VMD Tcl script that draws the C-alpha trace (Angstrom):
set ca {
  {0.27 0.14 0.03}
  {1.06 3.73 -1.14}
  {1.91 5.18 2.44}
  {2.74 9.33 2.89}
  {6.06 10.17 3.49}
  {7.10 11.17 6.85}
  {9.70 13.80 6.62}
  {11.93 14.16 10.42}
  {13.87 16.26 11.46}
  {15.78 15.52 14.24}
  {16.62 17.22 17.67}
  {20.60 17.42 18.30}
  {21.70 13.88 19.32}
  {18.12 12.61 18.40}
  {18.74 8.72 17.38}
  {17.16 6.47 13.90}
  {14.24 4.62 15.48}
  {14.56 6.54 19.20}
  {13.56 10.03 18.90}
  {10.50 11.62 19.03}
  {10.15 11.66 16.23}
  {10.73 7.59 14.96}
  {8.50 6.64 17.61}
  {5.43 9.16 16.40}
  {6.89 7.14 12.31}
  {6.54 4.15 13.85}
  {3.01 4.19 15.46}
  {1.66 5.51 12.67}
  {3.10 3.14 10.23}
  {0.42 1.72 9.19}
  {-0.20 5.58 6.69}
  {3.40 7.02 6.92}
  {6.87 6.25 5.88}
  {9.58 6.76 7.74}
  {12.18 9.37 6.35}
  {15.20 10.39 7.93}
  {16.03 13.94 7.21}
  {20.46 13.59 7.23}
  {22.11 16.22 9.35}
  {24.50 16.65 11.83}
  {22.90 17.09 14.11}
  {21.55 13.30 14.50}
  {24.84 11.21 12.76}
  {22.42 8.11 12.19}
  {22.42 6.20 15.42}
  {25.84 7.15 16.76}
  {25.73 10.09 19.46}
  {26.74 13.89 19.31}
  {29.73 14.62 20.15}
  {29.43 18.53 19.74}
  {30.31 19.28 23.16}
  {33.68 18.73 22.99}
  {34.36 18.79 19.56}
  {35.37 22.24 18.90}
  {34.92 21.34 14.78}
  {31.68 20.48 15.05}
  {29.06 22.44 13.16}
  {27.28 24.84 14.67}
  {23.56 25.33 15.12}
  {22.48 27.32 12.21}
  {24.91 25.51 10.41}
  {23.06 21.79 11.08}
  {19.64 24.15 10.23}
  {20.74 24.51 6.77}
  {21.72 20.83 6.16}
  {18.63 19.57 7.84}
  {17.18 21.98 4.78}
  {18.50 21.38 2.43}
  {18.50 17.28 2.21}
  {15.34 18.10 2.41}
  {14.69 20.71 -0.44}
  {16.34 17.77 -2.68}
  {14.21 14.78 -1.61}
  {11.29 16.76 -2.50}
  {12.59 17.23 -6.05}
  {13.79 14.37 -6.57}
  {10.13 12.78 -4.64}
  {8.33 15.50 -6.85}
  {4.51 13.46 -6.99}
  {5.14 12.23 -3.72}
  {3.06 13.30 -0.87}
  {4.27 13.84 2.85}
  {3.78 15.34 6.66}
  {6.85 16.66 8.98}
  {7.49 15.81 12.22}
  {10.00 17.73 14.46}
  {11.85 18.35 17.52}
  {13.66 20.86 19.02}
  {16.27 21.99 16.92}
  {15.00 19.89 13.79}
  {11.69 21.91 13.84}
  {13.28 24.87 13.35}
  {14.78 22.98 10.16}
  {11.17 21.96 9.39}
  {9.80 25.40 9.84}
  {12.80 26.61 7.30}
  {12.00 23.88 4.66}
  {8.61 25.14 5.11}
  {8.96 28.91 3.69}
  {10.52 26.75 0.51}
  {7.33 26.25 -0.97}
  {5.60 30.28 -0.24}
  {5.17 31.80 -3.63}
  {8.72 32.34 -5.24}
  {10.37 29.70 -2.83}
  {11.96 26.77 -5.13}
  {9.30 24.59 -4.29}
  {6.60 26.60 -5.08}
  {5.73 24.35 -7.34}
  {5.04 20.99 -4.85}
  {3.31 22.42 -2.31}
  {-0.36 20.83 -2.47}
  {2.36 17.33 -1.76}
  {2.86 19.02 1.42}
  {-0.45 17.79 3.88}
  {0.47 18.40 7.49}
  {3.28 19.12 10.46}
  {3.74 18.29 13.90}
  {6.61 19.69 16.61}
  {7.32 19.31 20.04}
  {9.09 22.22 22.04}
  {9.62 23.57 18.46}
  {11.98 26.78 18.74}
  {10.19 28.47 15.47}
  {6.83 28.45 17.35}
  {5.04 31.87 16.31}
  {3.14 33.25 19.70}
  {-0.30 31.62 20.12}
  {0.19 28.75 18.15}
  {-0.25 25.23 19.20}
  {-3.05 22.62 17.96}
  {-6.07 22.41 17.21}
  {-8.49 23.40 20.19}
  {-5.38 23.72 22.19}
  {-4.72 26.24 25.18}
  {-2.33 29.24 24.60}
  {0.91 28.44 26.87}
  {1.47 32.18 27.16}
  {4.57 32.48 25.14}
  {6.87 31.98 22.15}
  {9.58 29.94 20.23}
  {13.20 31.79 21.60}
  {14.41 31.84 17.49}
  {13.24 34.62 15.46}
  {12.45 31.80 12.48}
  {8.48 31.68 11.99}
  {6.67 29.85 9.64}
  {4.88 31.75 6.85}
  {1.48 34.05 8.51}
  {-1.49 31.46 7.08}
  {0.44 28.88 4.94}
  {-1.55 26.55 8.00}
  {-3.94 25.50 9.86}
  {-5.22 23.53 12.09}
  {-3.16 20.76 9.92}
  {0.65 22.15 11.63}
  {0.23 21.36 15.39}
  {2.94 22.71 17.63}
  {2.51 20.82 20.94}
  {5.00 22.63 23.81}
  {4.78 22.47 27.32}
  {4.61 26.06 29.34}
  {8.09 25.51 30.77}
  {10.19 24.60 27.85}
  {11.71 27.97 27.56}
  {13.07 26.63 23.97}
  {9.72 26.60 22.88}
  {7.93 28.69 25.24}
  {9.39 32.11 26.39}
  {7.39 34.04 28.72}
  {6.95 37.01 28.83}
  {6.63 40.68 27.20}
  {9.03 41.71 23.81}
  {12.06 42.62 25.95}
  {12.38 39.39 27.89}
  {11.89 37.59 24.60}
  {14.47 39.40 23.22}
  {17.31 38.71 25.94}
  {16.16 35.24 25.49}
  {16.59 35.12 22.02}
  {19.80 37.24 21.30}
  {21.67 35.13 23.44}
  {19.96 31.77 22.18}
  {21.02 33.69 18.46}
  {24.79 34.01 19.81}
  {24.72 30.03 21.00}
  {23.63 29.17 18.18}
  {26.38 30.73 15.37}
  {29.09 28.37 17.93}
  {29.25 24.62 17.72}
  {26.44 22.76 17.82}
  {24.46 21.69 21.02}
  {22.43 19.90 23.50}
  {19.21 20.70 24.77}
  {21.67 21.21 28.19}
  {24.61 22.54 27.56}
  {22.45 25.25 25.42}
  {21.09 26.57 28.38}
  {24.25 26.33 30.58}
  {25.99 28.16 27.38}
  {23.07 31.06 27.25}
  {22.89 31.60 30.81}
  {26.54 33.75 31.27}
  {24.97 35.98 28.54}
  {21.86 36.94 29.88}
  {23.29 36.98 33.75}
  {25.73 39.86 32.09}
  {23.11 41.50 30.95}
  {21.45 41.76 34.59}
  {24.51 43.09 35.89}
  {25.07 45.43 33.06}
  {21.19 46.39 33.66}
  {21.28 47.19 37.33}
  {25.22 48.83 37.05}
  {26.41 46.25 40.39}
  {30.09 44.82 39.47}
  {28.55 40.83 39.33}
  {31.24 38.43 38.68}
  {29.20 36.34 36.12}
  {31.63 33.09 34.73}
  {32.19 31.67 31.41}
  {31.10 28.03 32.81}
  {28.81 27.93 35.55}
  {27.38 25.40 37.45}
  {23.78 24.24 39.17}
  {25.03 25.61 42.56}
  {26.32 28.83 40.87}
  {22.74 28.51 39.32}
  {20.96 28.21 42.89}
  {22.79 31.57 44.38}
  {22.14 33.66 41.58}
  {18.70 32.27 41.84}
  {18.46 33.39 45.41}
  {19.87 36.57 45.00}
  {18.01 37.61 41.63}
  {14.14 39.18 43.70}
  {16.77 41.15 45.51}
  {17.84 43.48 42.82}
  {16.36 46.57 41.97}
  {14.96 47.21 39.13}
  {13.74 50.40 37.99}
  {13.78 50.03 34.22}
  {12.10 48.19 31.95}
  {15.25 46.95 30.78}
  {16.31 45.55 33.97}
  {12.85 43.77 34.37}
  {13.72 41.71 31.13}
  {16.80 40.48 32.05}
  {15.74 39.97 35.76}
  {12.63 38.27 33.91}
  {14.78 36.13 31.55}
  {17.56 34.89 33.49}
  {14.71 33.30 36.08}
  {13.01 31.60 33.07}
  {16.53 30.16 32.09}
  {17.31 29.36 35.74}
  {14.19 28.06 36.55}
  {14.60 25.37 33.18}
  {18.04 24.83 34.07}
  {17.50 23.45 37.61}
  {14.72 21.44 36.80}
  {14.09 17.78 37.50}
  {15.64 16.16 35.86}
  {17.43 19.62 33.78}
  {15.14 21.42 31.04}
  {12.60 18.65 32.30}
  {9.97 20.40 29.80}
  {11.92 20.05 27.06}
  {12.75 16.15 27.30}
  {9.66 15.01 29.08}
  {6.76 14.87 25.94}
  {6.36 11.22 26.22}
  {5.24 11.30 29.62}
  {3.16 15.06 30.56}
  {-0.10 15.20 29.44}
  {-1.50 17.76 27.43}
  {-4.69 16.81 29.88}
  {-5.59 13.78 31.88}
  {-4.85 10.11 29.97}
  {-3.35 11.97 26.67}
  {0.28 12.23 26.76}
  {1.72 14.91 24.13}
  {3.14 12.64 22.22}
  {-0.31 10.47 22.25}
  {-1.50 13.83 20.52}
  {1.13 13.97 18.17}
  {0.37 10.35 17.01}
  {-3.02 10.92 16.84}
  {-2.87 14.32 14.95}
  {-0.51 12.64 12.44}
  {-2.99 9.83 11.90}
  {-5.52 11.86 11.20}
  {-4.53 13.78 9.06}
  {-2.36 11.53 6.95}
  {-5.67 9.33 6.58}
  {-7.32 12.61 5.11}
  {-6.35 12.62 1.92}
  {-5.28 9.80 -0.69}
  {-1.48 9.16 -0.37}
  {0.75 9.29 -3.59}
  {4.01 7.88 -4.52}
}
mol new
graphics top color blue
foreach p $ca { graphics top sphere $p radius 0.5 }
foreach p [lrange $ca 0 end-1] q [lrange $ca 1 end] { graphics top cylinder $p $q radius 0.2 }
display resetview
């Protein structure tokens, strides 16, 4: 039987057959065929040693590699119907890939083949966007990349937990900007897993706090959980007399809470356990979404 393709855009270190996107494809295998988007972020079943490899590609370079691979796949399969499943860094790749289907994009002519998408912890999530009838978690993705407005309706689902800093930065635009600037800088450096990423972002955010309150806070380049615990206890006592200071402290509070969750970065790595509503996890909802939309349109090879 002909099935739709499901292009799987993994997060850093995602292993083929084991990560969220692969497991969704497996759960929906009656209707979709797993297509693994190749990129330095995944490297097949091998773990990624990017945290200690000075020659590792940057996050942005990995996104570019994902997009180019997927663009080539579509061109080589011009009549194949497909959807995407994406997680974390891979979700940015999926969004940039989707941009190629806009009028004037490289894949505009193939737009009718692109049927649906689902993401976990999407850093490129637009403010307020979740899934059909989903509750707004109140924030937006930490990246400045976005899906083209109006390109998708309910067929594109962004699944995100409220405390997931990468997919749901809370606060006003100034708070978002502080987090986004730190994230963008780290993304230009070598590839990071979710935990290393936030620990490399936080010194940048805390230096913004120090500058905004005009206090000689000593922020080391490498921080520990113990240091973050001390800073977290200190932050409520800092003077807040302008919007910049309030935004910097708000960003720091979110970042520290995310890093010190149990396990660290928990809201970003527990989508198979966390319930979107009683009795259904985010992962279960992703499976339901893919099965629903895949069944609505006959597959084409």
